[in-house]
C-alpha positions in Angstrom: 143.9 63.9 98.1 143.3 65.5 94.7 139.8 66.0 93.3 141.1 64.2 90.2 143.3 61.6 91.8 143.6 59.4 88.6 147.2 59.6 87.3 146.1 58.4 83.9 143.8 61.5 83.5 146.7 63.8 84.4 149.0 62.0 81.8 146.3 62.5 79.2 146.1 66.2 80.0 149.8 66.4 79.4 149.4 64.5 76.1 146.8 66.9 74.9 149.1 69.9 75.3 150.4 71.6 72.1 153.1 73.8 73.7 155.7 73.5 76.4 154.1 76.3 78.3 150.8 74.3 78.4 152.7 71.2 79.7 154.3 73.2 82.5 151.0 74.7 83.4 149.5 71.2 83.8 152.5 70.2 85.8 152.1 73.2 88.1 148.6 72.0 88.9 149.8 68.4 89.2 152.5 69.0 91.7 150.1 70.6 94.2 148.2 67.3 94.6 149.1 64.6 97.1 150.9 62.1 94.8 153.2 59.3 95.9 156.9 59.2 94.9 156.0 56.4 92.4 153.2 58.5 90.8 155.5 61.5 90.5 158.2 59.3 88.9 155.7 57.9 86.4 154.5 61.5 85.5 158.1 62.7 85.2 158.9 59.9 82.8 155.8 60.6 80.8 156.2 64.4 80.4 159.9 64.2 79.6 159.1 61.6 76.9 156.3 63.9 75.6 158.5 67.0 75.6 161.3 65.0 73.8 158.9 64.0 71.1 157.5 67.5 70.7 158.3 69.1 67.4 160.8 72.0 67.4 158.3 74.3 65.7 156.5 75.2 68.9 155.2 78.8 69.1 157.8 81.5 69.6 156.6 82.3 73.1 157.9 78.9 74.2 161.3 79.2 72.6 164.2 80.8 74.6 165.3 84.2 73.4 168.4 84.2 71.3 171.5 85.0 73.2 173.1 88.4 72.3 176.8 88.7 72.0 178.4 90.6 74.8 180.6 93.7 74.1 184.1 92.6 73.1 185.8 95.5 74.8 188.2 95.1 77.8 186.8 93.6 81.0 186.8 95.7 84.2 190.2 94.5 85.4 191.9 95.3 82.1 190.7 98.9 82.4 192.5 99.5 85.7 
């Protein structure tokens, strides 16, 4: 079992995160422990709720890159 087997402590660690990257780092550590399905479900509900409430102004490193528009030229089968 985990050194820190208290689910509440892990949920508090998620709640103290300030970026999505930090949340996923905590979850990477969490998932390596020997949790029951019910505990995993509780953590899942907690971190999804936490991420849903997180402001959109998270640091740029956590935002996905903007999509670039593909070339509008003919596709390979139109060139044949």
